[in-house]
N, CA and C atoms of all chains as a GROMACS GRO file, in nm:
protein
  585
    1MET      N    1  11.254   8.290   9.894
    1MET     CA    2  11.261   8.349   9.762
    1MET      C    3  11.185   8.425   9.741
    2GLU      N    4  11.050   8.439   9.799
    2GLU     CA    5  10.973   8.595   9.802
    2GLU      C    6  11.027   8.686   9.848
    3ILE      N    7  11.128   8.664   9.964
    3ILE     CA    8  11.202   8.787  10.030
    3ILE      C    9  11.286   8.885   9.917
    4ILE      N   10  11.321   8.788   9.817
    4ILE     CA   11  11.406   8.861   9.724
    4ILE      C   12  11.336   8.960   9.677
    5GLN      N   13  11.208   8.914   9.633
    5GLN     CA   14  11.115   9.009   9.525
    5GLN      C   15  11.064   9.119   9.619
    6VAL      N   16  11.033   9.086   9.729
    6VAL     CA   17  10.990   9.194   9.819
    6VAL      C   18  11.121   9.306   9.862
    7VAL      N   19  11.229   9.247   9.872
    7VAL     CA   20  11.347   9.357   9.901
    7VAL      C   21  11.385   9.432   9.788
    8GLY      N   22  11.375   9.326   9.657
    8GLY     CA   23  11.392   9.414   9.541
    8GLY      C   24  11.324   9.522   9.519
    9PHE      N   25  11.179   9.487   9.515
    9PHE     CA   26  11.062   9.594   9.508
    9PHE      C   27  11.092   9.714   9.581
   10GLY      N   28  11.124   9.678   9.728
   10GLY     CA   29  11.150   9.797   9.839
   10GLY      C   30  11.247   9.907   9.780
   11VAL      N   31  11.374   9.838   9.712
   11VAL     CA   32  11.478   9.909   9.691
   11VAL      C   33  11.422  10.006   9.564
   12ILE      N   34  11.360   9.931   9.457
   12ILE     CA   35  11.340  10.019   9.348
   12ILE      C   36  11.232  10.123   9.393
   13ALA      N   37  11.143  10.082   9.480
   13ALA     CA   38  11.031  10.185   9.529
   13ALA      C   39  11.105  10.291   9.592
   14ALA      N   40  11.216  10.273   9.700
   14ALA     CA   41  11.287  10.374   9.744
   14ALA      C   42  11.344  10.494   9.644
   15VAL      N   43  11.423  10.418   9.580
   15VAL     CA   44  11.506  10.489   9.462
   15VAL      C   45  11.401  10.573   9.369
   16SER      N   46  11.288  10.511   9.330
   16SER     CA   47  11.217  10.590   9.249
   16SER      C   48  11.127  10.711   9.320
   17VAL      N   49  11.105  10.705   9.462
   17VAL     CA   50  11.052  10.806   9.511
   17VAL      C   51  11.147  10.912   9.517
   18LEU      N   52  11.274  10.875   9.561
   18LEU     CA   53  11.367  10.994   9.558
   18LEU      C   54  11.375  11.062   9.452
   19PHE      N   55  11.369  10.965   9.346
   19PHE     CA   56  11.397  11.051   9.201
   19PHE      C   57  11.264  11.119   9.174
   20VAL      N   58  11.155  11.094   9.207
   20VAL     CA   59  11.030  11.175   9.175
   20VAL      C   60  11.013  11.285   9.279
   21ARG      N   61  11.088  11.299   9.374
   21ARG     CA   62  11.051  11.375   9.486
   21ARG      C   63  11.131  11.516   9.425
   22GLN      N   64  11.232  11.524   9.376
   22GLN     CA   65  11.280  11.625   9.328
   22GLN      C   66  11.195  11.709   9.248
   23SER      N   67  11.100  11.675   9.166
   23SER     CA   68  11.019  11.777   9.078
   23SER      C   69  10.900  11.746   9.146
   24ARG      N   70  10.822  11.650   9.196
   24ARG     CA   71  10.720  11.656   9.230
   24ARG      C   72  10.691  11.575   9.366
   25PRO      N   73  10.701  11.638   9.497
   25PRO     CA   74  10.705  11.590   9.612
   25PRO      C   75  10.566  11.522   9.629
   26ASP      N   76  10.438  11.594   9.600
   26ASP     CA   77  10.324  11.529   9.619
   26ASP      C   78  10.302  11.373   9.571
   27ILE      N   79  10.338  11.366   9.431
   27ILE     CA   80  10.337  11.249   9.357
   27ILE      C   81  10.428  11.132   9.442
   28ALA      N   82  10.536  11.197   9.470
   28ALA     CA   83  10.633  11.108   9.548
   28ALA      C   84  10.567  11.030   9.692
   29HIS      N   85  10.505  11.122   9.741
   29HIS     CA   86  10.438  11.088   9.874
   29HIS      C   87  10.337  10.976   9.826
   30LEU      N   88  10.260  10.989   9.742
   30LEU     CA   89  10.170  10.903   9.687
   30LEU      C   90  10.241  10.759   9.646
   31LEU      N   91  10.370  10.791   9.567
   31LEU     CA   92  10.431  10.667   9.530
   31LEU      C   93  10.470  10.594   9.635
   32SER      N   94  10.515  10.672   9.739
   32SER     CA   95  10.572  10.576   9.870
   32SER      C   96  10.434  10.501   9.929
   33ILE      N   97  10.317  10.582   9.934
   33ILE     CA   98  10.219  10.496   9.989
   33ILE      C   99  10.164  10.375   9.924
   34GLY      N  100  10.171  10.391   9.767
   34GLY     CA  101  10.128  10.293   9.685
   34GLY      C  102  10.232  10.164   9.691
   35ALA      N  103  10.356  10.210   9.698
   35ALA     CA  104  10.476  10.092   9.712
   35ALA      C  105  10.408  10.016   9.843
   36GLY      N  106  10.411  10.086   9.927
   36GLY     CA  107  10.376  10.024  10.096
   36GLY      C  108  10.269   9.922  10.078
   37VAL      N  109  10.157   9.990  10.003
   37VAL     CA  110  10.046   9.898  10.028
   37VAL      C  111  10.045   9.778   9.918
   38VAL      N  112  10.118   9.791   9.806
   38VAL     CA  113  10.156   9.685   9.727
   38VAL      C  114  10.218   9.569   9.784
   39ILE      N  115  10.324   9.618   9.858
   39ILE     CA  116  10.380   9.508   9.937
   39ILE      C  117  10.294   9.431  10.044
   40VAL      N  118  10.239   9.520  10.119
   40VAL     CA  119  10.141   9.456  10.207
   40VAL      C  120  10.041   9.378  10.147
   41VAL      N  121   9.969   9.420  10.042
   41VAL     CA  122   9.861   9.325   9.964
   41VAL      C  123   9.953   9.195   9.940
   42TYR      N  124  10.063   9.200   9.892
   42TYR     CA  125  10.141   9.077   9.840
   42TYR      C  126  10.139   8.984   9.958
   43VAL      N  127  10.197   9.027  10.078
   43VAL     CA  128  10.212   8.958  10.195
   43VAL      C  129  10.106   8.879  10.249
   44LEU      N  130   9.977   8.957  10.240
   44LEU     CA  131   9.838   8.947  10.308
   44LEU      C  132   9.806   8.790  10.275
   45GLY      N  133   9.824   8.758  10.137
   45GLY     CA  134   9.787   8.616  10.110
   45GLY      C  135   9.842   8.539  10.196
   46TYR      N  136   9.954   8.511  10.252
   46TYR     CA  137  10.038   8.427  10.324
   46TYR      C  138   9.967   8.432  10.466
   47LEU      N  139   9.932   8.579  10.511
   47LEU     CA  140   9.894   8.614  10.635
   47LEU      C  141   9.765   8.525  10.640
   48GLY      N  142   9.668   8.500  10.517
   48GLY     CA  143   9.540   8.458  10.558
   48GLY      C  144   9.577   8.305  10.596
   49MET      N  145   9.641   8.249  10.512
   49MET     CA  146   9.681   8.107  10.532
   49MET      C  147   9.725   8.082  10.679
   50ILE      N  148   9.809   8.166  10.754
   50ILE     CA  149   9.833   8.152  10.896
   50ILE      C  150   9.728   8.139  10.979
   51ILE      N  151   9.633   8.259  10.951
   51ILE     CA  152   9.545   8.307  11.041
   51ILE      C  153   9.422   8.177  11.056
   52ASP      N  154   9.416   8.070  10.892
   52ASP     CA  155   9.322   7.997  10.906
   52ASP      C  156   9.373   7.874  10.960
   53VAL      N  157   9.515   7.863  10.974
   53VAL     CA  158   9.561   7.738  11.054
   53VAL      C  159   9.531   7.753  11.191
   54ILE      N  160   9.550   7.901  11.223
   54ILE     CA  161   9.526   7.925  11.378
   54ILE      C  162   9.405   7.893  11.433
   55THR      N  163   9.284   7.956  11.356
   55THR     CA  164   9.150   7.916  11.373
   55THR      C  165   9.122   7.751  11.380
   56ASP      N  166   9.178   7.678  11.294
   56ASP     CA  167   9.136   7.526  11.308
   56ASP      C  168   9.217   7.481  11.442
   57LEU      N  169   9.333   7.523  11.472
   57LEU     CA  170   9.389   7.451  11.578
   57LEU      C  171   9.282   7.508  11.703
   58ALA      N  172   9.238   7.630  11.698
   58ALA     CA  173   9.152   7.691  11.812
   58ALA      C  174   9.048   7.623  11.798
   59LEU      N  175   8.982   7.593  11.696
   59LEU     CA  176   8.826   7.463  11.707
   59LEU      C  177   8.876   7.358  11.764
   60GLU      N  178   9.006   7.313  11.732
   60GLU     CA  179   9.008   7.147  11.783
   60GLU      C  180   9.024   7.194  11.931
   61ALA      N  181   9.081   7.296  11.976
   61ALA     CA  182   9.105   7.289  12.127
   61ALA      C  183   8.983   7.351  12.191
   62GLU      N  184   8.881   7.364  12.110
   62GLU     CA  185   8.728   7.418  12.175
   62GLU      C  186   8.753   7.541  12.238
   63ILE      N  187   8.864   7.630  12.196
   63ILE     CA  188   8.846   7.750  12.253
   63ILE      C  189   8.722   7.823  12.207
   64ASN      N  190   8.647   7.914  12.289
   64ASN     CA  191   8.546   7.981  12.255
   64ASN      C  192   8.594   8.067  12.119
   65THR      N  193   8.495   8.068  12.004
   65THR     CA  194   8.540   8.139  11.886
   65THR      C  195   8.537   8.296  11.912
   66VAL      N  196   8.429   8.336  12.027
   66VAL     CA  197   8.446   8.484  12.024
   66VAL      C  198   8.563   8.554  12.059
   67PHE      N  199   8.645   8.480  12.153
   67PHE     CA  200   8.753   8.530  12.195
   67PHE      C  201   8.857   8.556  12.060
   68LEU      N  202   8.864   8.421  11.977
   68LEU     CA  203   8.965   8.449  11.880
   68LEU      C  204   8.922   8.546  11.781
   69ARG      N  205   8.786   8.556  11.738
   69ARG     CA  206   8.751   8.657  11.649
   69ARG      C  207   8.794   8.801  11.704
   70THR      N  208   8.751   8.831  11.843
   70THR     CA  209   8.785   8.963  11.887
   70THR      C  210   8.954   9.003  11.857
   71LEU      N  211   9.005   8.870  11.911
   71LEU     CA  212   9.167   8.874  11.900
   71LEU      C  213   9.208   8.921  11.750
   72LEU      N  214   9.162   8.848  11.658
   72LEU     CA  215   9.184   8.890  11.519
   72LEU      C  216   9.160   9.028  11.478
   73ARG      N  217   9.039   9.072  11.529
   73ARG     CA  218   9.004   9.201  11.490
   73ARG      C  219   9.087   9.302  11.555
   74VAL      N  220   9.141   9.293  11.670
   74VAL     CA  221   9.218   9.383  11.729
   74VAL      C  222   9.362   9.379  11.664
   75ILE      N  223   9.411   9.256  11.633
   75ILE     CA  224   9.518   9.268  11.545
   75ILE      C  225   9.516   9.362  11.426
   76GLY      N  226   9.401   9.333  11.335
   76GLY     CA  227   9.353   9.398  11.253
   76GLY      C  228   9.355   9.538  11.260
   77VAL      N  229   9.282   9.610  11.356
   77VAL     CA  230   9.270   9.706  11.396
   77VAL      C  231   9.397   9.783  11.408
   78SER      N  232   9.489   9.711  11.489
   78SER     CA  233   9.611   9.773  11.552
   78SER      C  234   9.703   9.816  11.418
   79TYR      N  235   9.695   9.722  11.332
   79TYR     CA  236   9.794   9.709  11.228
   79TYR      C  237   9.757   9.818  11.135
   80LEU      N  238   9.598   9.838  11.104
   80LEU     CA  239   9.552   9.955  11.028
   80LEU      C  240   9.594  10.083  11.081
   81ALA      N  241   9.575  10.085  11.211
   81ALA     CA  242   9.583  10.207  11.268
   81ALA      C  243   9.748  10.232  11.254
   82GLU      N  244   9.834  10.158  11.270
   82GLU     CA  245   9.976  10.155  11.264
   82GLU      C  246  10.000  10.228  11.108
   83PHE      N  247   9.925  10.168  11.012
   83PHE     CA  248   9.955  10.172  10.892
   83PHE      C  249   9.939  10.314  10.856
   84GLY      N  250   9.817  10.350  10.896
   84GLY     CA  251   9.769  10.502  10.864
   84GLY      C  252   9.835  10.621  10.934
   85ALA      N  253   9.872  10.559  11.053
   85ALA     CA  254   9.958  10.689  11.139
   85ALA      C  255  10.092  10.699  11.048
   86GLN      N  256  10.158  10.591  11.003
   86GLN     CA  257  10.294  10.585  10.954
   86GLN      C  258  10.274  10.678  10.804
   87ILE      N  259  10.160  10.668  10.734
   87ILE     CA  260  10.136  10.747  10.624
   87ILE      C  261  10.135  10.887  10.691
   88CYS      N  262  10.056  10.924  10.779
   88CYS     CA  263  10.062  11.060  10.799
   88CYS      C  264  10.200  11.099  10.854
   89ARG      N  265  10.285  11.017  10.911
   89ARG     CA  266  10.417  11.051  10.969
   89ARG      C  267  10.532  11.096  10.828
   90ASP      N  268  10.489  10.994  10.736
   90ASP     CA  269  10.571  11.007  10.622
   90ASP      C  270  10.552  11.173  10.551
   91ALA      N  271  10.404  11.216  10.555
   91ALA     CA  272  10.364  11.326  10.516
   91ALA      C  273  10.417  11.436  10.576
   92GLY      N  274  10.476  11.399  10.702
   92GLY     CA  275  10.517  11.498  10.801
   92GLY      C  276  10.406  11.527  10.898
   93GLU      N  277  10.292  11.476  10.905
   93GLU     CA  278  10.202  11.540  10.977
   93GLU      C  279  10.190  11.451  11.112
   94ASN      N  280  10.266  11.483  11.188
   94ASN     CA  281  10.279  11.422  11.315
   94ASN      C  282  10.145  11.416  11.436
   95GLY      N  283  10.107  11.537  11.426
   95GLY     CA  284   9.978  11.556  11.487
   95GLY      C  285   9.883  11.472  11.443
   96ILE      N  286   9.848  11.442  11.311
   96ILE     CA  287   9.725  11.381  11.262
   96ILE      C  288   9.787  11.235  11.291
   97ALA      N  289   9.920  11.192  11.270
   97ALA     CA  290   9.940  11.050  11.328
   97ALA      C  291   9.910  11.017  11.473
   98ALA      N  292   9.928  11.118  11.546
   98ALA     CA  293   9.909  11.081  11.688
   98ALA      C  294   9.750  11.061  11.705
   99LYS      N  295   9.672  11.147  11.644
   99LYS     CA  296   9.526  11.124  11.640
   99LYS      C  297   9.486  10.990  11.583
  100VAL      N  298   9.539  10.935  11.490
  100VAL     CA  299   9.500  10.813  11.430
  100VAL      C  300   9.514  10.713  11.534
  101GLU      N  301   9.654  10.717  11.586
  101GLU     CA  302   9.693  10.592  11.683
  101GLU      C  303   9.598  10.620  11.789
  102PHE      N  304   9.575  10.733  11.844
  102PHE     CA  305   9.474  10.742  11.961
  102PHE      C  306   9.339  10.700  11.911
  103ALA      N  307   9.265  10.708  11.796
  103ALA     CA  308   9.157  10.652  11.783
  103ALA      C  309   9.153  10.492  11.764
  104GLY      N  310   9.267  10.444  11.730
  104GLY     CA  311   9.292  10.326  11.736
  104GLY      C  312   9.281  10.237  11.856
  105LYS      N  313   9.343  10.312  11.933
  105LYS     CA  314   9.373  10.267  12.072
  105LYS      C  315   9.209  10.229  12.146
  106ILE      N  316   9.131  10.362  12.116
  106ILE     CA  317   8.989  10.355  12.181
  106ILE      C  318   8.911  10.245  12.094
  107ILE      N  319   8.936  10.238  11.970
  107ILE     CA  320   8.855  10.124  11.891
  107ILE      C  321   8.899   9.979  11.960
  108ILE      N  322   9.057   9.957  11.992
  108ILE     CA  323   9.064   9.839  12.041
  108ILE      C  324   9.006   9.848  12.188
  109LEU      N  325   9.008   9.935  12.251
  109LEU     CA  326   8.942   9.932  12.399
  109LEU      C  327   8.802   9.889  12.412
  110ILE      N  328   8.733   9.965  12.293
  110ILE     CA  329   8.588   9.906  12.281
  110ILE      C  330   8.560   9.752  12.246
  111MET      N  331   8.640   9.719  12.172
  111MET     CA  332   8.658   9.561  12.133
  111MET      C  333   8.681   9.474  12.232
  112ALA      N  334   8.767   9.537  12.354
  112ALA     CA  335   8.811   9.426  12.440
  112ALA      C  336   8.742   9.435  12.542
  113VAL      N  337   8.623   9.541  12.572
  113VAL     CA  338   8.571   9.511  12.681
  113VAL      C  339   8.463   9.395  12.700
  114PRO      N  340   8.397   9.347  12.612
  114PRO     CA  341   8.353   9.198  12.643
  114PRO      C  342   8.420   9.090  12.682
  115ILE      N  343   8.547   9.090  12.670
  115ILE     CA  344   8.640   8.978  12.698
  115ILE      C  345   8.659   9.009  12.840
  116LEU      N  346   8.694   9.151  12.856
  116LEU     CA  347   8.724   9.186  12.995
  116LEU      C  348   8.592   9.132  13.089
  117LEU      N  349   8.500   9.160  13.063
  117LEU     CA  350   8.376   9.127  13.140
  117LEU      C  351   8.373   8.958  13.169
  118ALA      N  352   8.399   8.892  13.041
  118ALA     CA  353   8.384   8.752  13.077
  118ALA      C  354   8.512   8.716  13.151
  119VAL      N  355   8.606   8.748  13.168
  119VAL     CA  356   8.731   8.714  13.239
  119VAL      C  357   8.697   8.765  13.390
  120LEU      N  358   8.629   8.881  13.434
  120LEU     CA  359   8.602   8.915  13.579
  120LEU      C  360   8.496   8.805  13.578
  121GLU      N  361   8.365   8.771  13.511
  121GLU     CA  362   8.273   8.685  13.555
  121GLU      C  363   8.349   8.555  13.610
  122SER      N  364   8.458   8.513  13.511
  122SER     CA  365   8.490   8.367  13.563
  122SER      C  366   8.583   8.360  13.671
  123ILE      N  367   8.631   8.518  13.716
  123ILE     CA  368   8.725   8.512  13.836
  123ILE      C  369   8.604   8.497  13.947
  124ILE      N  370   8.485   8.598  13.940
  124ILE     CA  371   8.416   8.601  14.044
  124ILE      C  372   8.352   8.453  14.084
  125ASN      N  373   8.332   8.352  13.955
  125ASN     CA  374   8.271   8.247  13.974
  125ASN      C  375   8.370   8.136  14.053
  126PHE      N  376   8.507   8.163  14.049
  126PHE     CA  377   8.601   8.113  14.136
  126PHE      C  378   8.580   8.125  14.270
  127ILE      N  379   8.569   8.244  14.326
  127ILE     CA  380   8.561   8.274  14.469
  127ILE      C  381   8.436   8.206  14.524
  128PRO      N  382   8.467   8.110  14.613
  128PRO     CA  383   8.346   8.043  14.699
  128PRO      C  384   8.231   8.132  14.745
  129MET      N  385   9.961   8.287   9.503
  129MET     CA  386   9.933   8.422   9.579
  129MET      C  387   9.941   8.534   9.460
  130ASN      N  388   9.893   8.622   9.529
  130ASN     CA  389   9.882   8.759   9.427
  130ASN      C  390  10.044   8.801   9.428
  131VAL      N  391  10.075   8.854   9.278
  131VAL     CA  392  10.201   8.857   9.280
  131VAL      C  393  10.241   9.018   9.296
  132LEU      N  394  10.361   9.045   9.310
  132LEU     CA  395  10.388   9.203   9.345
  132LEU      C  396  10.388   9.275   9.210
  133ARG      N  397  10.300   9.385   9.224
  133ARG     CA  398  10.261   9.452   9.110
  133ARG      C  399  10.363   9.574   9.076
  134VAL      N  400  10.506   9.541   9.012
  134VAL     CA  401  10.580   9.662   9.000
  134VAL      C  402  10.525   9.738   8.901
  135ASP      N  403  10.427   9.696   8.793
  135ASP     CA  404  10.409   9.782   8.713
  135ASP      C  405  10.317   9.881   8.758
  136LEU      N  406  10.240   9.875   8.857
  136LEU     CA  407  10.185   9.991   8.901
  136LEU      C  408  10.292  10.100   8.950
  137LEU      N  409  10.383  10.053   8.995
  137LEU     CA  410  10.491  10.140   9.068
  137LEU      C  411  10.550  10.235   8.958
  138PHE      N  412  10.595  10.154   8.830
  138PHE     CA  413  10.636  10.246   8.732
  138PHE      C  414  10.531  10.316   8.641
  139GLN      N  415  10.434  10.277   8.674
  139GLN     CA  416  10.300  10.379   8.618
  139GLN      C  417  10.346  10.500   8.672
  140ILE      N  418  10.315  10.487   8.799
  140ILE     CA  419  10.300  10.626   8.886
  140ILE      C  420  10.442  10.683   8.857
  141VAL      N  421  10.548  10.646   8.862
  141VAL     CA  422  10.672  10.709   8.842
  141VAL      C  423  10.685  10.774   8.692
  142GLY      N  424  10.626  10.710   8.597
  142GLY     CA  425  10.599  10.755   8.446
  142GLY      C  426  10.515  10.881   8.431
  143ILE      N  427  10.405  10.886   8.513
  143ILE     CA  428  10.313  10.995   8.529
  143ILE      C  429  10.403  11.112   8.586
  144GLY      N  430  10.456  11.080   8.698
  144GLY     CA  431  10.533  11.198   8.768
  144GLY      C  432  10.621  11.249   8.666
  145ILE      N  433  10.689  11.180   8.613
  145ILE     CA  434  10.814  11.242   8.513
  145ILE      C  435  10.741  11.295   8.402
  146PHE      N  436  10.634  11.242   8.356
  146PHE     CA  437  10.573  11.311   8.238
  146PHE      C  438  10.496  11.442   8.275
  147ILE      N  439  10.446  11.444   8.375
  147ILE     CA  440  10.392  11.572   8.431
  147ILE      C  441  10.492  11.691   8.462
  148SER      N  442  10.595  11.648   8.524
  148SER     CA  443  10.700  11.747   8.557
  148SER      C  444  10.769  11.792   8.415
  149VAL      N  445  10.790  11.710   8.327
  149VAL     CA  446  10.825  11.778   8.198
  149VAL      C  447  10.749  11.833   8.121
  150LEU      N  448  10.607  11.825   8.118
  150LEU     CA  449  10.509  11.893   8.066
  150LEU      C  450  10.532  12.023   8.121
  151ASN      N  451  10.528  12.014   8.260
  151ASN     CA  452  10.529  12.155   8.324
  151ASN      C  453  10.645  12.247   8.261
  152ILE      N  454  10.746  12.177   8.266
  152ILE     CA  455  10.864  12.276   8.226
  152ILE      C  456  10.831  12.312   8.075
  153VAL      N  457  10.791  12.233   7.989
  153VAL     CA  458  10.747  12.275   7.855
  153VAL      C  459  10.653  12.406   7.870
  154LEU      N  460  10.533  12.394   7.955
  154LEU     CA  461  10.434  12.466   7.946
  154LEU      C  462  10.466  12.604   7.986
  155LYS      N  463  10.585  12.586   8.114
  155LYS     CA  464  10.622  12.723   8.159
  155LYS      C  465  10.706  12.799   8.046
  156GLN      N  466  10.781  12.700   7.961
  156GLN     CA  467  10.857  12.785   7.865
  156GLN      C  468  10.764  12.852   7.789
  157ALA      N  469  10.649  12.790   7.737
  157ALA     CA  470  10.561  12.844   7.642
  157ALA      C  471  10.468  12.956   7.685
  158GLY      N  472  10.502  12.999   7.832
  158GLY     CA  473  10.430  13.096   7.910
  158GLY      C  474  10.313  13.068   7.940
  159LYS      N  475  10.242  12.962   7.944
  159LYS     CA  476  10.112  12.907   7.981
  159LYS      C  477  10.111  12.847   8.139
  160GLU      N  478  10.113  12.955   8.247
  160GLU     CA  479  10.150  12.933   8.386
  160GLU      C  480  10.000  12.873   8.401
  161GLU      N  481   9.878  12.916   8.374
  161GLU     CA  482   9.788  12.831   8.425
  161GLU      C  483   9.781  12.708   8.390
  162GLN      N  484   9.786  12.657   8.262
  162GLN     CA  485   9.776  12.539   8.208
  162GLN      C  486   9.872  12.429   8.282
  163ALA      N  487   9.984  12.494   8.324
  163ALA     CA  488  10.087  12.432   8.412
  163ALA      C  489  10.016  12.347   8.531
  164GLN      N  490   9.988  12.477   8.605
  164GLN     CA  491   9.908  12.449   8.737
  164GLN      C  492   9.814  12.346   8.726
  165LEU      N  493   9.737  12.350   8.624
  165LEU     CA  494   9.592  12.258   8.607
  165LEU      C  495   9.681  12.110   8.591
  166LEU      N  496   9.771  12.110   8.491
  166LEU     CA  497   9.816  11.996   8.459
  166LEU      C  498   9.875  11.919   8.590
  167THR      N  499   9.956  12.000   8.674
  167THR     CA  500   9.997  11.940   8.773
  167THR      C  501   9.891  11.865   8.865
  168LEU      N  502   9.756  11.952   8.859
  168LEU     CA  503   9.644  11.899   8.944
  168LEU      C  504   9.596  11.764   8.899
  169VAL      N  505   9.600  11.757   8.759
  169VAL     CA  506   9.553  11.647   8.695
  169VAL      C  507   9.641  11.529   8.731
  170GLY      N  508   9.786  11.554   8.706
  170GLY     CA  509   9.855  11.464   8.731
  170GLY      C  510   9.823  11.392   8.875
  171VAL      N  511   9.829  11.473   8.967
  171VAL     CA  512   9.798  11.439   9.110
  171VAL      C  513   9.699  11.374   9.151
  172VAL      N  514   9.566  11.388   9.080
  172VAL     CA  515   9.460  11.327   9.065
  172VAL      C  516   9.462  11.191   9.031
  173ILE      N  517   9.537  11.191   8.879
  173ILE     CA  518   9.526  11.067   8.838
  173ILE      C  519   9.612  10.964   8.924
  174VAL      N  520   9.711  11.001   8.987
  174VAL     CA  521   9.805  10.903   9.092
  174VAL      C  522   9.730  10.872   9.184
  175PHE      N  523   9.670  10.964   9.255
  175PHE     CA  524   9.576  10.973   9.363
  175PHE      C  525   9.470  10.847   9.354
  176LEU      N  526   9.385  10.846   9.230
  176LEU     CA  527   9.291  10.759   9.205
  176LEU      C  528   9.370  10.614   9.214
  177MET      N  529   9.484  10.608   9.133
  177MET     CA  530   9.524  10.467   9.135
  177MET      C  531   9.582  10.429   9.289
  178VAL      N  532   9.616  10.509   9.356
  178VAL     CA  533   9.697  10.477   9.475
  178VAL      C  534   9.556  10.446   9.578
  179ILE      N  535   9.443  10.507   9.572
  179ILE     CA  536   9.339  10.484   9.625
  179ILE      C  537   9.252  10.338   9.579
  180GLN      N  538   9.280  10.302   9.451
  180GLN     CA  539   9.217  10.213   9.407
  180GLN      C  540   9.304  10.087   9.490
  181LEU      N  541   9.445  10.092   9.515
  181LEU     CA  542   9.526   9.976   9.583
  181LEU      C  543   9.461  10.000   9.726
  182ILE      N  544   9.460  10.113   9.794
  182ILE     CA  545   9.405  10.108   9.930
  182ILE      C  546   9.302  10.036   9.947
  183GLY      N  547   9.175  10.062   9.859
  183GLY     CA  548   9.070   9.997   9.860
  183GLY      C  549   9.081   9.840   9.856
  184GLU      N  550   9.170   9.785   9.804
  184GLU     CA  551   9.192   9.652   9.781
  184GLU      C  552   9.246   9.588   9.898
  185LEU      N  553   9.374   9.706   9.965
  185LEU     CA  554   9.405   9.635  10.092
  185LEU      C  555   9.293   9.633  10.193
  186PHE      N  556   9.203   9.748  10.207
  186PHE     CA  557   9.120   9.736  10.314
  186PHE      C  558   9.012   9.607  10.260
  187TYR      N  559   8.986   9.585  10.149
  187TYR     CA  560   8.899   9.467  10.137
  187TYR      C  561   8.960   9.331  10.167
  188SER      N  562   9.083   9.324  10.144
  188SER     CA  563   9.140   9.172  10.187
  188SER      C  564   9.177   9.188  10.334
  189PHE      N  565   9.200   9.300  10.416
  189PHE     CA  566   9.191   9.317  10.540
  189PHE      C  567   9.055   9.292  10.599
  190ARG      N  568   8.963   9.329  10.559
  190ARG     CA  569   8.818   9.289  10.609
  190ARG      C  570   8.796   9.150  10.604
  191ASN      N  571   8.853   9.074  10.478
  191ASN     CA  572   8.815   8.931  10.470
  191ASN      C  573   8.889   8.881  10.562
  192ILE      N  574   9.024   8.888  10.572
  192ILE     CA  575   9.122   8.796  10.676
  192ILE      C  576   9.091   8.832  10.814
  193PHE      N  577   9.054   8.949  10.858
  193PHE     CA  578   9.052   8.962  11.008
  193PHE      C  579   8.874   8.989  11.021
  194ASN      N  580   8.829   8.950  10.943
  194ASN     CA  581   8.666   8.992  10.938
  194ASN      C  582   8.656   9.104  11.024
  195LEU      N  583   8.690   9.215  10.997
  195LEU     CA  584   8.657   9.372  11.081
  195LEU      C  585   8.518   9.417  11.069
   0.00000   0.00000   0.00000
């Protein structure tokens, strides 16, 4: 049922962006950003529920919460970086989009370092 | 869950159309500067609305992914 709302909203947004682009291209770009953000904010509610379920399962499985927290942060950063890069690409700024993605990768690498060290330590412990 | 806010979308479209129509009227009346300023005002208003939306997106992202 929700998908019908989202698809309808997307079609309306696309048509209205085309309509506004004739006279005011800058407002059209802002309109496309706004439409994208509204859809994502709408879906984020459900995403929150899914993530709560995953964290509950992880707690039952006694997985170290640090790993899960880092994993969730990496997912969040990657999505936001892709979101920003896509907005820049819509505006025709491929250079800026590439820089945003590059920054996102660096931030993810920084977050992944502690996990990398933990894995290496556990491997070293295995070696007799 | 939060609902799809179509009204925001139509508000922005309305502002866009209103600005372009007023621009044409001002150009007819020969007031070029006012037309330019009006365009700026329109873009700023729409920008503020979109920035509020993006702020809300970032806020909910921080909560969900505890970034």
